[in-house]
N, CA, C and O atoms as a Maestro MAE file, in Angstrom:
{
 s_m_m2io_version
 :::
 2.0.0
}

f_m_ct {
 s_m_title
 :::
 protein
 m_atom[228] {
  # First column is atom index #
  i_m_mmod_type
  r_m_x_coord
  r_m_y_coord
  r_m_z_coord
  i_m_residue_number
  s_m_chain_name
  s_m_pdb_residue_name
  s_m_pdb_atom_name
  i_m_atomic_number
  :::
  1 25 122.346 38.725 214.228 1 A "UNK " " N  " 7
  2 3 121.887 38.993 213.075 1 A "UNK " " CA " 6
  3 2 122.683 39.112 212.160 1 A "UNK " " C  " 6
  4 15 123.635 39.776 212.571 1 A "UNK " " O  " 8
  5 25 122.838 38.758 210.895 2 A "UNK " " N  " 7
  6 3 123.373 38.941 209.836 2 A "UNK " " CA " 6
  7 2 124.431 39.887 209.353 2 A "UNK " " C  " 6
  8 15 123.843 40.952 209.160 2 A "UNK " " O  " 8
  9 25 125.311 39.983 209.152 3 A "UNK " " N  " 7
  10 3 126.214 41.529 208.604 3 A "UNK " " CA " 6
  11 2 125.516 42.171 207.091 3 A "UNK " " C  " 6
  12 15 125.565 43.343 206.717 3 A "UNK " " O  " 8
  13 25 125.000 41.234 206.527 4 A "UNK " " N  " 7
  14 3 124.467 41.379 205.270 4 A "UNK " " CA " 6
  15 2 122.918 42.546 205.870 4 A "UNK " " C  " 6
  16 15 122.481 43.544 205.298 4 A "UNK " " O  " 8
  17 25 122.467 41.943 207.091 5 A "UNK " " N  " 7
  18 3 121.306 42.133 207.082 5 A "UNK " " CA " 6
  19 2 121.560 43.925 207.814 5 A "UNK " " C  " 6
  20 15 120.961 44.976 207.589 5 A "UNK " " O  " 8
  21 25 122.586 43.623 208.626 6 A "UNK " " N  " 7
  22 3 122.797 44.939 209.225 6 A "UNK " " CA " 6
  23 2 123.447 45.930 207.985 6 A "UNK " " C  " 6
  24 15 122.991 47.070 207.890 6 A "UNK " " O  " 8
  25 25 124.262 45.589 207.262 7 A "UNK " " N  " 7
  26 3 124.036 46.603 205.752 7 A "UNK " " CA " 6
  27 2 123.224 47.543 205.382 7 A "UNK " " C  " 6
  28 15 123.259 48.772 205.344 7 A "UNK " " O  " 8
  29 25 122.158 46.363 205.002 8 A "UNK " " N  " 7
  30 3 120.927 46.376 204.467 8 A "UNK " " CA " 6
  31 2 120.189 47.503 205.264 8 A "UNK " " C  " 6
  32 15 119.984 48.653 204.877 8 A "UNK " " O  " 8
  33 25 119.887 47.024 206.269 9 A "UNK " " N  " 7
  34 3 119.097 47.840 207.365 9 A "UNK " " CA " 6
  35 2 119.785 49.570 207.841 9 A "UNK " " C  " 6
  36 15 119.015 50.474 208.166 9 A "UNK " " O  " 8
  37 25 121.519 49.784 207.788 10 A "UNK " " N  " 7
  38 3 122.233 50.568 207.603 10 A "UNK " " CA " 6
  39 2 122.076 51.548 206.311 10 A "UNK " " C  " 6
  40 15 122.308 52.755 206.252 10 A "UNK " " O  " 8
  41 25 121.497 50.446 205.042 11 A "UNK " " N  " 7
  42 3 121.641 51.583 203.582 11 A "UNK " " CA " 6
  43 2 120.440 52.033 203.545 11 A "UNK " " C  " 6
  44 15 120.233 53.028 202.851 11 A "UNK " " O  " 8
  45 25 119.116 51.292 204.431 12 A "UNK " " N  " 7
  46 3 117.891 51.898 203.975 12 A "UNK " " CA " 6
  47 2 118.034 53.689 204.948 12 A "UNK " " C  " 6
  48 15 117.604 54.778 204.569 12 A "UNK " " O  " 8
  49 25 118.912 53.290 206.440 13 A "UNK " " N  " 7
  50 3 118.773 54.310 207.209 13 A "UNK " " CA " 6
  51 2 119.446 55.394 207.281 13 A "UNK " " C  " 6
  52 15 119.429 56.189 208.220 13 A "UNK " " O  " 8
  53 25 120.457 55.519 205.667 14 A "UNK " " N  " 7
  54 3 121.010 56.243 205.163 14 A "UNK " " CA " 6
  55 2 120.302 56.838 203.939 14 A "UNK " " C  " 6
  56 15 120.564 57.843 203.278 14 A "UNK " " O  " 8
  57 25 119.491 56.077 203.849 15 A "UNK " " N  " 7
  58 3 118.200 56.970 202.079 15 A "UNK " " CA " 6
  59 2 117.683 58.007 203.094 15 A "UNK " " C  " 6
  60 15 117.646 59.213 202.853 15 A "UNK " " O  " 8
  61 25 117.252 57.389 204.353 16 A "UNK " " N  " 7
  62 3 115.930 58.311 205.064 16 A "UNK " " CA " 6
  63 2 116.764 59.572 205.410 16 A "UNK " " C  " 6
  64 15 115.969 60.511 205.392 16 A "UNK " " O  " 8
  65 25 117.745 59.923 205.653 17 A "UNK " " N  " 7
  66 3 118.421 60.821 206.161 17 A "UNK " " CA " 6
  67 2 118.673 62.324 205.168 17 A "UNK " " C  " 6
  68 15 119.268 63.355 205.483 17 A "UNK " " O  " 8
  69 25 118.096 62.031 204.121 18 A "UNK " " N  " 7
  70 3 118.211 63.180 203.096 18 A "UNK " " CA " 6
  71 2 117.616 64.608 203.723 18 A "UNK " " C  " 6
  72 15 118.036 65.733 203.455 18 A "UNK " " O  " 8
  73 25 116.655 64.304 204.522 19 A "UNK " " N  " 7
  74 3 116.340 65.686 205.620 19 A "UNK " " CA " 6
  75 2 116.743 65.624 206.841 19 A "UNK " " C  " 6
  76 15 116.297 66.378 207.706 19 A "UNK " " O  " 8
  77 25 117.358 65.001 206.997 20 A "UNK " " N  " 7
  78 3 118.312 65.223 208.163 20 A "UNK " " CA " 6
  79 2 119.101 65.974 208.403 20 A "UNK " " C  " 6
  80 15 119.564 66.667 207.497 20 A "UNK " " O  " 8
  81 25 119.532 66.105 209.704 21 A "UNK " " N  " 7
  82 3 120.474 67.105 210.028 21 A "UNK " " CA " 6
  83 2 122.080 66.507 209.691 21 A "UNK " " C  " 6
  84 15 122.556 65.487 210.190 21 A "UNK " " O  " 8
  85 25 122.868 67.557 208.572 22 A "UNK " " N  " 7
  86 3 123.971 67.122 208.378 22 A "UNK " " CA " 6
  87 2 125.186 65.949 209.622 22 A "UNK " " C  " 6
  88 15 126.000 65.098 209.264 22 A "UNK " " O  " 8
  89 25 124.827 66.393 211.061 23 A "UNK " " N  " 7
  90 3 125.702 65.451 211.500 23 A "UNK " " CA " 6
  91 2 125.098 64.163 211.702 23 A "UNK " " C  " 6
  92 15 125.923 63.269 211.891 23 A "UNK " " O  " 8
  93 25 123.380 63.666 211.721 24 A "UNK " " N  " 7
  94 3 122.758 62.485 211.777 24 A "UNK " " CA " 6
  95 2 123.374 61.863 209.951 24 A "UNK " " C  " 6
  96 15 123.753 60.704 209.775 24 A "UNK " " O  " 8
  97 25 123.356 62.377 209.401 25 A "UNK " " N  " 7
  98 3 123.626 62.165 208.203 25 A "UNK " " CA " 6
  99 2 125.525 61.465 208.271 25 A "UNK " " C  " 6
  100 15 126.028 60.490 207.714 25 A "UNK " " O  " 8
  101 25 125.873 62.085 208.829 26 A "UNK " " N  " 7
  102 3 127.777 61.617 209.205 26 A "UNK " " CA " 6
  103 2 127.658 60.405 209.743 26 A "UNK " " C  " 6
  104 15 128.359 59.443 209.427 26 A "UNK " " O  " 8
  105 25 126.500 60.394 210.823 27 A "UNK " " N  " 7
  106 3 127.017 59.325 211.755 27 A "UNK " " CA " 6
  107 2 126.366 58.102 211.248 27 A "UNK " " C  " 6
  108 15 126.725 56.982 211.611 27 A "UNK " " O  " 8
  109 25 125.440 58.307 210.436 28 A "UNK " " N  " 7
  110 3 124.492 56.709 209.531 28 A "UNK " " CA " 6
  111 2 125.860 56.330 208.625 28 A "UNK " " C  " 6
  112 15 126.399 55.254 208.885 28 A "UNK " " O  " 8
  113 25 126.449 57.192 207.550 29 A "UNK " " N  " 7
  114 3 126.914 57.418 206.922 29 A "UNK " " CA " 6
  115 2 128.483 56.622 207.693 29 A "UNK " " C  " 6
  116 15 129.152 55.829 207.030 29 A "UNK " " O  " 8
  117 25 128.714 56.856 208.573 30 A "UNK " " N  " 7
  118 3 130.036 56.074 209.858 30 A "UNK " " CA " 6
  119 2 129.584 55.279 210.089 30 A "UNK " " C  " 6
  120 15 130.526 54.509 209.904 30 A "UNK " " O  " 8
  121 25 128.622 54.528 210.466 31 A "UNK " " N  " 7
  122 3 127.649 53.164 210.708 31 A "UNK " " CA " 6
  123 2 127.636 52.289 209.969 31 A "UNK " " C  " 6
  124 15 127.426 51.143 210.366 31 A "UNK " " O  " 8
  125 25 127.904 52.640 208.406 32 A "UNK " " N  " 7
  126 3 127.624 52.089 207.279 32 A "UNK " " CA " 6
  127 2 129.135 51.782 206.766 32 A "UNK " " C  " 6
  128 15 129.287 50.951 205.870 32 A "UNK " " O  " 8
  129 25 129.904 52.243 207.157 33 A "UNK " " N  " 7
  130 3 131.589 52.710 206.545 33 A "UNK " " CA " 6
  131 2 131.913 51.529 208.043 33 A "UNK " " C  " 6
  132 15 132.803 50.738 207.731 33 A "UNK " " O  " 8
  133 25 131.637 51.404 208.806 34 A "UNK " " N  " 7
  134 3 132.343 50.523 210.455 34 A "UNK " " CA " 6
  135 2 131.811 49.241 209.464 34 A "UNK " " C  " 6
  136 15 132.631 48.578 208.829 34 A "UNK " " O  " 8
  137 25 130.862 49.062 209.425 35 A "UNK " " N  " 7
  138 3 130.190 47.905 208.989 35 A "UNK " " CA " 6
  139 2 130.586 47.203 207.956 35 A "UNK " " C  " 6
  140 15 130.451 45.981 208.015 35 A "UNK " " O  " 8
  141 25 131.065 47.709 206.980 36 A "UNK " " N  " 7
  142 3 131.820 47.202 205.778 36 A "UNK " " CA " 6
  143 2 133.107 46.652 206.382 36 A "UNK " " C  " 6
  144 15 133.465 45.494 206.171 36 A "UNK " " O  " 8
  145 25 133.724 47.422 207.061 37 A "UNK " " N  " 7
  146 3 134.999 47.424 207.361 37 A "UNK " " CA " 6
  147 2 135.135 46.118 208.229 37 A "UNK " " C  " 6
  148 15 136.108 45.366 208.172 37 A "UNK " " O  " 8
  149 25 134.245 45.974 208.888 38 A "UNK " " N  " 7
  150 3 134.081 44.538 210.089 38 A "UNK " " CA " 6
  151 2 134.041 43.796 208.897 38 A "UNK " " C  " 6
  152 15 135.081 43.390 208.376 38 A "UNK " " O  " 8
  153 25 133.185 43.633 208.530 39 A "UNK " " N  " 7
  154 3 133.358 42.607 207.340 39 A "UNK " " CA " 6
  155 2 134.083 41.958 206.249 39 A "UNK " " C  " 6
  156 15 133.834 40.934 205.613 39 A "UNK " " O  " 8
  157 25 135.363 43.085 206.165 40 A "UNK " " N  " 7
  158 3 136.487 43.031 205.622 40 A "UNK " " CA " 6
  159 2 137.296 42.958 206.566 40 A "UNK " " C  " 6
  160 15 138.242 43.745 206.523 40 A "UNK " " O  " 8
  161 25 137.198 41.925 207.818 41 A "UNK " " N  " 7
  162 3 137.722 41.264 208.429 41 A "UNK " " CA " 6
  163 2 139.007 42.561 209.503 41 A "UNK " " C  " 6
  164 15 140.027 42.008 209.915 41 A "UNK " " O  " 8
  165 25 138.867 43.928 209.807 42 A "UNK " " N  " 7
  166 3 138.838 44.934 210.192 42 A "UNK " " CA " 6
  167 2 138.613 45.267 211.417 42 A "UNK " " C  " 6
  168 15 137.413 45.468 211.602 42 A "UNK " " O  " 8
  169 25 139.610 45.492 212.842 43 A "UNK " " N  " 7
  170 3 139.029 45.971 213.968 43 A "UNK " " CA " 6
  171 2 138.255 47.265 213.591 43 A "UNK " " C  " 6
  172 15 138.775 48.268 213.102 43 A "UNK " " O  " 8
  173 25 137.218 47.137 213.824 44 A "UNK " " N  " 7
  174 3 137.233 48.505 214.267 44 A "UNK " " CA " 6
  175 2 136.461 48.848 215.667 44 A "UNK " " C  " 6
  176 15 135.884 48.113 216.468 44 A "UNK " " O  " 8
  177 25 136.693 50.327 215.639 45 A "UNK " " N  " 7
  178 3 136.188 50.784 217.154 45 A "UNK " " CA " 6
  179 2 135.396 52.503 216.612 45 A "UNK " " C  " 6
  180 15 136.078 53.337 216.016 45 A "UNK " " O  " 8
  181 25 134.082 52.716 216.923 46 A "UNK " " N  " 7
  182 3 133.304 53.587 217.080 46 A "UNK " " CA " 6
  183 2 133.794 54.288 217.776 46 A "UNK " " C  " 6
  184 15 134.398 53.744 218.701 46 A "UNK " " O  " 8
  185 25 133.809 55.589 217.736 47 A "UNK " " N  " 7
  186 3 134.303 56.682 218.749 47 A "UNK " " CA " 6
  187 2 132.918 57.493 218.679 47 A "UNK " " C  " 6
  188 15 132.233 57.806 217.705 47 A "UNK " " O  " 8
  189 25 132.753 57.712 219.986 48 A "UNK " " N  " 7
  190 3 131.466 58.983 219.759 48 A "UNK " " CA " 6
  191 2 132.488 60.326 219.126 48 A "UNK " " C  " 6
  192 15 133.701 60.361 218.922 48 A "UNK " " O  " 8
  193 25 131.566 61.220 218.959 49 A "UNK " " N  " 7
  194 3 131.064 62.592 218.776 49 A "UNK " " CA " 6
  195 2 132.102 63.867 220.145 49 A "UNK " " C  " 6
  196 15 131.360 64.258 221.045 49 A "UNK " " O  " 8
  197 25 132.833 64.126 220.189 50 A "UNK " " N  " 7
  198 3 133.690 64.536 221.492 50 A "UNK " " CA " 6
  199 2 132.257 65.451 221.797 50 A "UNK " " C  " 6
  200 15 131.252 65.538 221.091 50 A "UNK " " O  " 8
  201 25 132.542 66.064 223.055 51 A "UNK " " N  " 7
  202 3 132.036 67.447 223.662 51 A "UNK " " CA " 6
  203 2 131.644 68.694 222.709 51 A "UNK " " C  " 6
  204 15 132.145 69.789 222.967 51 A "UNK " " O  " 8
  205 25 130.905 68.579 221.793 52 A "UNK " " N  " 7
  206 3 130.994 70.632 221.443 52 A "UNK " " CA " 6
  207 2 131.405 70.255 220.593 52 A "UNK " " C  " 6
  208 15 131.414 71.103 219.702 52 A "UNK " " O  " 8
  209 25 131.821 69.310 220.305 53 A "UNK " " N  " 7
  210 3 132.585 69.206 218.451 53 A "UNK " " CA " 6
  211 2 131.724 68.762 216.770 53 A "UNK " " C  " 6
  212 15 130.822 67.962 216.523 53 A "UNK " " O  " 8
  213 25 132.218 69.354 216.215 54 A "UNK " " N  " 7
  214 3 130.899 68.740 215.236 54 A "UNK " " CA " 6
  215 2 131.702 67.967 213.886 54 A "UNK " " C  " 6
  216 15 132.893 67.845 213.597 54 A "UNK " " O  " 8
  217 25 130.696 67.613 213.369 55 A "UNK " " N  " 7
  218 3 131.346 67.058 212.766 55 A "UNK " " CA " 6
  219 2 132.123 67.304 211.029 55 A "UNK " " C  " 6
  220 15 131.310 67.645 210.170 55 A "UNK " " O  " 8
  221 25 133.312 67.170 210.655 56 A "UNK " " N  " 7
  222 3 133.820 67.180 209.274 56 A "UNK " " CA " 6
  223 2 132.545 67.362 208.061 56 A "UNK " " C  " 6
  224 15 132.820 68.270 207.277 56 A "UNK " " O  " 8
  225 25 131.451 66.793 207.823 57 A "UNK " " N  " 7
  226 3 131.006 67.182 206.849 57 A "UNK " " CA " 6
  227 2 129.626 68.009 207.497 57 A "UNK " " C  " 6
  228 15 128.846 68.592 206.744 57 A "UNK " " O  " 8
  :::
 }
 m_bond[227] {
  # First column is bond index #
  i_m_from
  i_m_to
  i_m_order
  :::
  1 1 2 1
  2 2 3 1
  3 3 4 2
  4 3 5 1
  5 5 6 1
  6 6 7 1
  7 7 8 2
  8 7 9 1
  9 9 10 1
  10 10 11 1
  11 11 12 2
  12 11 13 1
  13 13 14 1
  14 14 15 1
  15 15 16 2
  16 15 17 1
  17 17 18 1
  18 18 19 1
  19 19 20 2
  20 19 21 1
  21 21 22 1
  22 22 23 1
  23 23 24 2
  24 23 25 1
  25 25 26 1
  26 26 27 1
  27 27 28 2
  28 27 29 1
  29 29 30 1
  30 30 31 1
  31 31 32 2
  32 31 33 1
  33 33 34 1
  34 34 35 1
  35 35 36 2
  36 35 37 1
  37 37 38 1
  38 38 39 1
  39 39 40 2
  40 39 41 1
  41 41 42 1
  42 42 43 1
  43 43 44 2
  44 43 45 1
  45 45 46 1
  46 46 47 1
  47 47 48 2
  48 47 49 1
  49 49 50 1
  50 50 51 1
  51 51 52 2
  52 51 53 1
  53 53 54 1
  54 54 55 1
  55 55 56 2
  56 55 57 1
  57 57 58 1
  58 58 59 1
  59 59 60 2
  60 59 61 1
  61 61 62 1
  62 62 63 1
  63 63 64 2
  64 63 65 1
  65 65 66 1
  66 66 67 1
  67 67 68 2
  68 67 69 1
  69 69 70 1
  70 70 71 1
  71 71 72 2
  72 71 73 1
  73 73 74 1
  74 74 75 1
  75 75 76 2
  76 75 77 1
  77 77 78 1
  78 78 79 1
  79 79 80 2
  80 79 81 1
  81 81 82 1
  82 82 83 1
  83 83 84 2
  84 83 85 1
  85 85 86 1
  86 86 87 1
  87 87 88 2
  88 87 89 1
  89 89 90 1
  90 90 91 1
  91 91 92 2
  92 91 93 1
  93 93 94 1
  94 94 95 1
  95 95 96 2
  96 95 97 1
  97 97 98 1
  98 98 99 1
  99 99 100 2
  100 99 101 1
  101 101 102 1
  102 102 103 1
  103 103 104 2
  104 103 105 1
  105 105 106 1
  106 106 107 1
  107 107 108 2
  108 107 109 1
  109 109 110 1
  110 110 111 1
  111 111 112 2
  112 111 113 1
  113 113 114 1
  114 114 115 1
  115 115 116 2
  116 115 117 1
  117 117 118 1
  118 118 119 1
  119 119 120 2
  120 119 121 1
  121 121 122 1
  122 122 123 1
  123 123 124 2
  124 123 125 1
  125 125 126 1
  126 126 127 1
  127 127 128 2
  128 127 129 1
  129 129 130 1
  130 130 131 1
  131 131 132 2
  132 131 133 1
  133 133 134 1
  134 134 135 1
  135 135 136 2
  136 135 137 1
  137 137 138 1
  138 138 139 1
  139 139 140 2
  140 139 141 1
  141 141 142 1
  142 142 143 1
  143 143 144 2
  144 143 145 1
  145 145 146 1
  146 146 147 1
  147 147 148 2
  148 147 149 1
  149 149 150 1
  150 150 151 1
  151 151 152 2
  152 151 153 1
  153 153 154 1
  154 154 155 1
  155 155 156 2
  156 155 157 1
  157 157 158 1
  158 158 159 1
  159 159 160 2
  160 159 161 1
  161 161 162 1
  162 162 163 1
  163 163 164 2
  164 163 165 1
  165 165 166 1
  166 166 167 1
  167 167 168 2
  168 167 169 1
  169 169 170 1
  170 170 171 1
  171 171 172 2
  172 171 173 1
  173 173 174 1
  174 174 175 1
  175 175 176 2
  176 175 177 1
  177 177 178 1
  178 178 179 1
  179 179 180 2
  180 179 181 1
  181 181 182 1
  182 182 183 1
  183 183 184 2
  184 183 185 1
  185 185 186 1
  186 186 187 1
  187 187 188 2
  188 187 189 1
  189 189 190 1
  190 190 191 1
  191 191 192 2
  192 191 193 1
  193 193 194 1
  194 194 195 1
  195 195 196 2
  196 195 197 1
  197 197 198 1
  198 198 199 1
  199 199 200 2
  200 199 201 1
  201 201 202 1
  202 202 203 1
  203 203 204 2
  204 203 205 1
  205 205 206 1
  206 206 207 1
  207 207 208 2
  208 207 209 1
  209 209 210 1
  210 210 211 1
  211 211 212 2
  212 211 213 1
  213 213 214 1
  214 214 215 1
  215 215 216 2
  216 215 217 1
  217 217 218 1
  218 218 219 1
  219 219 220 2
  220 219 221 1
  221 221 222 1
  222 222 223 1
  223 223 224 2
  224 223 225 1
  225 225 226 1
  226 226 227 1
  227 227 228 2
  :::
 }
}
């Protein structure tokens, strides 16, 4: 799957999360930003949220 298609799908997902919880919004945003940095040739390692921790958003 091309990276442009992945970004497009992630953008659509972010748009659908306006009624979702803040943690799912943060997760969608982090995936989008990670994909953009991958396209800029950065090495990206997606880390899971720690057990019992809340997102910053």
